[in-house]
C-alpha positions in Angstrom: -28.9 -44.2 -31.5 -27.9 -40.5 -31.8 -31.4 -39.4 -30.7 -31.1 -41.6 -27.6 -27.7 -40.1 -26.7 -29.1 -36.6 -27.3 -32.1 -37.3 -25.2 -30.0 -38.8 -22.4 -27.7 -35.7 -22.4 -30.7 -33.4 -22.4 -32.2 -35.2 -19.4 -28.8 -35.2 -17.6 -28.5 -31.5 -18.1 -31.9 -30.8 -16.8 -31.1 -33.0 -13.8 -27.9 -31.1 -13.1 -29.3 -27.6 -13.4 -30.8 -27.6 -9.9 -27.5 -28.9 -8.4 -25.6 -26.2 -10.3 -28.1 -23.6 -9.1 -27.7 -24.7 -5.5 -23.9 -24.6 -5.8 -24.0 -21.1 -7.4 -26.4 -19.7 -4.8 -24.4 -21.4 -2.0 -21.2 -19.8 -3.3 -22.9 -16.3 -3.4 -24.3 -16.8 0.1 -20.9 -17.8 1.4 -19.3 -14.7 -0.1 -21.9 -12.5 1.5 -21.7 -14.3 4.8 -17.9 -14.0 5.0 -18.1 -10.3 4.1 -20.8 -9.7 6.8 -18.9 -11.4 9.6 -15.6 -9.7 8.7 -17.2 -6.3 8.6 -18.9 -7.1 11.9 -15.4 -8.0 13.4 -13.8 -4.9 11.9 -16.5 -2.6 13.4 -15.4 -3.8 16.8 -11.7 -2.7 16.2 -10.9 0.6 17.8 -8.2 2.6 16.0 -6.0 5.4 17.3 -3.9 7.9 15.4 -0.5 8.3 17.0 1.7 11.3 16.1 5.4 10.6 16.2 7.5 13.7 16.9 11.1 12.8 15.8 14.1 13.7 18.0 16.1 16.8 17.3 19.1 14.7 16.2 18.3 11.7 14.1 21.6 10.0 13.9 20.5 6.6 12.9 20.0 5.3 9.3 16.6 4.2 8.0 17.7 0.7 9.2 16.3 1.7 12.6 12.9 2.4 11.0 13.1 -0.9 9.2 13.6 -2.7 12.5 10.6 -0.8 14.0 8.4 -1.9 11.1 9.5 -5.5 11.5 9.0 -5.7 15.2 6.0 -3.5 15.7 3.8 -4.0 12.6 4.3 -7.5 11.3 1.4 -9.2 13.0 1.3 -12.6 11.2 -1.0 -15.2 12.7 -2.9 -18.3 11.6 -6.6 -18.1 11.9 -8.6 -21.2 12.7 -11.9 -22.2 11.0 -14.1 -20.9 13.8 -12.1 -17.7 14.2 -11.9 -16.8 10.5 -15.2 -18.1 9.1 -17.6 -17.7 12.1 -16.1 -14.7 14.0 -14.8 -13.0 10.9 -11.3 -12.4 12.4 -8.9 -10.5 10.0 -5.3 -9.5 10.3 -4.6 -6.1 11.6 -3.6 -3.4 9.2 -1.7 -0.2 9.8 -1.2 3.2 8.1 2.1 5.0 8.0 1.4 8.7 7.2 3.0 12.0 6.5 0.8 15.1 6.6 1.4 18.8 6.0 -1.1 21.0 7.7 -0.6 24.6 6.6 3.0 23.7 5.8 3.6 22.1 9.2 4.9 18.5 8.6 3.8 15.6 10.9 4.5 11.9 11.1 1.6 9.6 12.1 0.9 5.9 12.6 -2.7 4.7 12.7 -3.1 1.5 14.6 -5.6 -0.7 16.4 -5.6 0.3 20.1 -4.7 -3.3 21.1 -1.2 -2.9 19.9 -0.6 0.7 20.7 1.7 -0.1 23.6 3.8 -2.3 21.4 4.2 0.4 18.8 5.2 3.0 21.4 7.7 0.6 23.0 9.3 -0.3 19.7 9.4 3.4 18.6 11.2 4.4 21.8 13.5 1.4 21.4 14.8 2.8 18.0 14.4 6.5 18.7 14.6 7.0 22.5 14.3 10.8 22.3 11.2 10.8 20.1 7.7 11.5 21.4 4.5 9.5 20.8 1.1 10.9 21.5 -2.5 10.1 20.5 -4.1 12.9 18.4 -7.4 13.5 16.6 -7.6 12.4 13.0 -6.5 15.4 11.0 -8.7 14.4 8.0 -11.8 15.3 10.0 -11.0 19.0 9.6 -12.1 18.7 6.0 -15.8 18.0 6.0 -16.3 17.2 2.3 -15.3 18.2 -1.2 -18.4 19.5 -2.9 -19.8 22.6 -4.5 -21.2 23.8 -1.2 -18.0 23.0 0.8 -15.2 25.5 1.2 -12.6 22.8 0.3 -11.2 21.7 -3.0 -9.2 18.5 -3.4 -7.3 16.1 -5.6 -5.8 12.7 -4.9 -4.3 9.6 -6.5 -3.0 6.2 -5.7 0.3 4.6 -6.7 0.9 1.3 -8.3 4.2 -0.3 -9.5 5.6 0.0 -12.9 6.7 -3.7 -13.0 5.9 -6.9 -11.1 6.3 -6.6 -7.4 9.3 -9.0 -7.5 11.4 -6.0 -8.7 12.2 -3.7 -5.8 12.1 0.1 -5.9 15.3 2.2 -5.2 15.9 2.0 -1.5 18.0 3.7 1.1 20.7 1.1 0.6 21.0 2.2 -3.0 21.6 5.7 -1.6 24.2 4.2 0.7 22.5 5.4 3.9 23.1 2.0 5.4 26.8 3.0 5.5 25.9 5.8 7.8 27.9 8.6 6.0 28.6 12.0 7.6 25.6 14.2 7.8 26.8 16.6 5.1 27.3 13.8 2.6 23.9 12.1 3.1 21.5 12.0 0.1 18.1 11.1 1.7 15.3 10.1 -0.8 12.6 11.3 1.7 14.0 14.9 1.6 12.0 16.0 -1.5 8.8 14.9 0.1 9.4 16.8 3.4 10.7 19.9 1.5 7.6 20.0 -0.7 5.2 19.3 2.1 6.9 22.0 4.2 6.6 24.6 1.5 2.8 24.7 1.5 1.0 27.8 2.4 -1.7 28.5 5.0 -5.0 26.9 4.0 -3.2 24.1 2.1 -2.8 20.5 3.2 -1.0 17.5 1.7 -1.4 13.9 3.0 0.4 10.7 2.2 -0.6 7.3 3.6 1.0 3.9 3.3 -1.5 1.2 4.4 0.1 -2.1 5.1 -0.7 -5.6 6.4 1.5 -8.8 6.5 1.4 -10.3 3.0 -0.8 -13.4 2.7 -1.1 -13.1 -1.1 -1.0 -16.5 -2.8 -0.3 -17.5 -6.4 -1.2 -20.6 -8.4 1.7 -23.0 -8.8 2.4 -24.0 -12.4 1.8 -27.7 -13.2 -0.6 -28.3 -10.3 -4.4 -28.1 -10.0 -4.6 -26.5 -6.6 -1.0 -25.8 -5.5 -0.2 -22.4 -4.2 2.9 -20.5 -3.2 3.7 -17.1 -1.5 5.1 -13.9 -2.9 8.7 -14.9 -2.3 8.5 -18.0 -4.4 6.5 -16.0 -7.0 9.4 -13.5 -7.2 11.8 -16.4 -7.8 9.6 -17.6 -10.6 9.6 -14.1 -12.1 13.4 -14.2 -12.0 13.5 -17.6 -13.7 11.1 -16.3 -16.4 13.4 -13.3 -17.0 16.4 -15.7 -17.3 14.6 -18.1 -19.7 16.2 -16.6 -22.9 19.6 -17.3 -21.4 18.8 -20.8 -20.1 19.9 -24.0 -21.9 19.3 -27.7 -21.2 22.5 -29.7 -21.8 23.3 -33.4 -21.6 25.7 -34.5 -18.9 28.2 -36.8 -20.7 29.3 -38.3 -17.3 26.0 -39.2 -15.8 23.9 -39.4 -19.0 21.3 -37.1 -17.5 20.4 -33.5 -18.3 21.3 -30.3 -16.5 20.3 -26.7 -16.8 22.8 -24.0 -17.6 22.1 -20.3 -17.1 24.4 -17.8 -18.8 22.9 -14.4 -17.9 24.5 -11.3 -19.4 26.5 -9.0 -17.1 23.9 -6.2 -17.2 21.3 -8.5 -15.5 23.5 -9.0 -12.4 22.1 -6.0 -10.5 18.5 -7.0 -11.2 19.2 -10.6 -10.1 20.8 -9.4 -6.9 17.9 -7.0 -6.2 15.2 -9.6 -6.6 17.2 -12.0 -4.4 17.7 -9.3 -1.7 14.0 -8.4 -1.7 12.8 -11.9 -0.9 15.2 -12.0 2.0 13.1 -9.7 4.1 9.6 -9.7 5.4 6.9 -8.5 3.0 3.8 -6.4 3.6 0.9 -6.1 1.2 0.9 -2.3 0.6 -1.4 0.4 -0.8 -0.2 4.0 -1.2 -2.5 7.0 -1.5 -1.8 10.8 -1.7 -4.2 13.8 -1.3 -3.9 17.5 -1.7 -6.7 19.6 -0.2 -7.0 23.3 0.2 -9.5 26.1 0.6 -11.0 26.9 -2.7 -9.4 30.4 -2.7 -5.9 29.0 -2.0 -6.1 25.8 -4.1 -2.9 25.8 -6.2 -2.8 23.7 -9.4 1.0 23.9 -9.4 1.2 22.3 -6.0 -1.1 19.6 -7.2 1.2 18.8 -10.1 4.3 18.9 -8.0 2.9 16.6 -5.3 2.1 13.9 -7.7 5.7 13.6 -8.8 7.3 13.2 -5.3 8.1 9.5 -5.8 10.4 9.8 -8.8 13.5 9.4 -6.6 12.4 5.8 -5.8 12.4 4.7 -9.5 15.1 2.4 -10.7 15.3 1.6 -14.5 16.8 -1.8 -13.8 14.1 -2.7 -11.3 10.9 -0.9 -10.3 9.2 2.4 -9.5 5.9 3.9 -8.6 3.2 4.7 -11.2 0.3 7.1 -10.6 -3.1 5.4 -10.9 -6.8 6.1 -10.0 -6.4 9.8 -10.2 -9.2 12.0 -8.9 -8.9 14.2 -11.9 -11.0 11.5 -13.6 -8.5 10.1 -16.2 -10.5 6.9 -16.3 -13.8 8.7 -16.9 -12.4 10.9 -19.7 -12.6 10.0 -23.4 -13.0 12.3 -26.3 -14.5 14.8 -23.9 -12.9 15.6 -20.5 -14.7 14.7 -17.4 -17.0 17.4 -16.0 -16.1 19.5 -12.9 -19.0 17.8 -11.1 -17.5 14.3 -11.8 -14.0 15.5 -10.7 -15.4 16.9 -7.5 -17.4 13.7 -6.8 -14.3 11.5 -7.3 -12.2 13.8 -5.1 -14.8 13.6 -2.3 -14.9 9.8 -2.7 -11.1 9.7 -2.4 -11.3 11.8 0.7 -13.5 9.2 2.4 -11.3 6.4 1.2 -8.3 8.1 2.7 -10.1 8.7 6.0 -11.2 5.1 6.1 -7.6 3.9 5.1 -9.4 1.8 2.6 -7.3 -0.8 0.8 -8.1 -4.0 2.6 -11.5 -5.5 3.6 -13.4 -3.0 1.5 -17.1 -2.2 1.9 -19.5 -4.1 -0.3 -20.0 -1.1 -2.6 -16.4 -1.4 -3.8 -17.1 -5.0 -4.8 -20.5 -4.5 -6.5 -19.6 -1.3 -8.4 -15.9 -2.0 -9.1 -14.7 -1.8 -12.6 -12.6 -4.9 -11.9 -15.8 -7.0 -11.8 -18.0 -5.0 -14.2 -16.7 -4.6 -17.7 -17.8 -2.3 -20.5 -20.5 -1.4 -21.4 -22.2 -1.9 -18.1 -20.4 0.8 -16.1 -20.5 3.2 -19.0 -24.3 2.8 -19.4 -24.9 3.4 -15.7 -22.5 6.3 -15.6 -24.1 8.0 -18.6 -27.5 7.5 -16.9 -26.1 9.2 -13.8 -26.8 6.2 -11.6 -23.3 5.9 -10.2 -19.6 6.3 -11.0 -18.0 2.9 -10.9 -15.2 2.4 -8.4 -11.6 2.1 -9.5 -10.2 -1.1 -8.0 -7.4 -0.4 -5.5 -4.0 -2.0 -6.4 -2.0 -3.5 -3.6 1.4 -5.1 -3.9 4.2 -6.5 -1.7 6.9 -4.1 -0.4 9.4 -5.5 2.0 10.6 -3.7 5.2 13.6 -2.1 3.5 11.3 -0.5 0.8 8.8 0.7 3.4 11.5 2.2 5.6 12.8 4.0 2.6 9.6 5.9 1.9 8.7 6.4 5.6 11.4 7.4 8.0 12.7 10.4 9.9 15.1 12.6 7.9 18.5 13.4 9.4 19.7 16.8 10.5 21.0 17.7 7.0 17.3 18.5 6.2 16.8 21.9 7.9 13.0 22.3 7.3 11.7 24.7 10.0 8.2 23.4 9.6 9.1 19.8 10.6 8.4 19.6 14.3 11.1 17.9 16.3 11.8 17.4 20.0 14.2 20.3 20.8 15.4 19.1 24.2 16.8 15.8 25.1 15.2 13.8 27.9 17.3 12.1 30.4 16.4 9.5 33.1 16.8 10.7 36.7 19.8 9.4 38.6 19.4 6.2 40.5 20.8 7.6 43.8 18.2 10.2 44.5 17.0 10.1 48.1 13.6 8.6 48.7 
């Protein structure tokens, strides 16, 4: 009897192998097809880099920039089956950037040309005296980072210290929403602008915040296929944090059971912050920073200083930024430090990823050679053999409009940086009674 059962299972397994093989190959073919049609769709998107020259007097709080981000950049739309799986349509993504070229600080927005007019209109709506103009991509001035190039570079990306449910320190924590007098303002973006403006000729520092409306989904506990968005996930994170202070008690009146939460007083600010974060629109976000300079002017001190420019956004009760994927090859170093050749290779790779604004819809090489998918020892064996350096997987996370406006907005007049270009004269509309 046992032999018959074993023989039956063996034949069943042999019969199922072709079906399993077909399903597996079909799944792989589907992944490659979806990647192909999406890349084909993306290749047809024309991008333009817009420089935003802020007005001479920025009298508005970062709330104005928050409104700009909400109205101009949140392009949420539902894609149908044909549009998404046959045409490869994807949601637009944008890059908010600050760049210092020889110490001259500039603000940029990289956008698909289809929504350029909307972005210009919304920027003028919040900052009527600003100027918006299309410019050439400033990263093209750096050809490459290699032994034969005249440039040297370093870069990194920034993740979050805790789960994305916990917000960073925002302009509201600095009380900029109350619009204090100019001399009393403490603007968290000031250290960034000051440091960028202090660079010398031949040095450049770039910061990009690449965003797209969040469509990240999480598995719902207790279900097979249920999913929920980032806002509900944040509430679940909060419930998990309150679990040690949660009790189930019997209701003597109804005979049922109720949940009682007695959170300690020190958790009140954290509970409020998580609740406030989910009350605003969320963008899936990736943050990258680069420092490039001519080899004769490359300053190691500036490299170290630039990587610390996000400390003012850290909140011990909530969240902060954490440096990851450094081009100094932390992930490729063990007992022995990474070689200068490896460091230069990774810096050149980061240069191209910065230029491509690569965080979403990555090229196939990122998926095939990413350490997220290939575990040790496979990457190490290939790296030792000199075949390739595995790609570090980009980390993205949800920041809401308040957090984005905090790390990218125009500083007020209290920041007197001469290298930050501003519109020096106010523009006025002509009177309506001019003779025709």
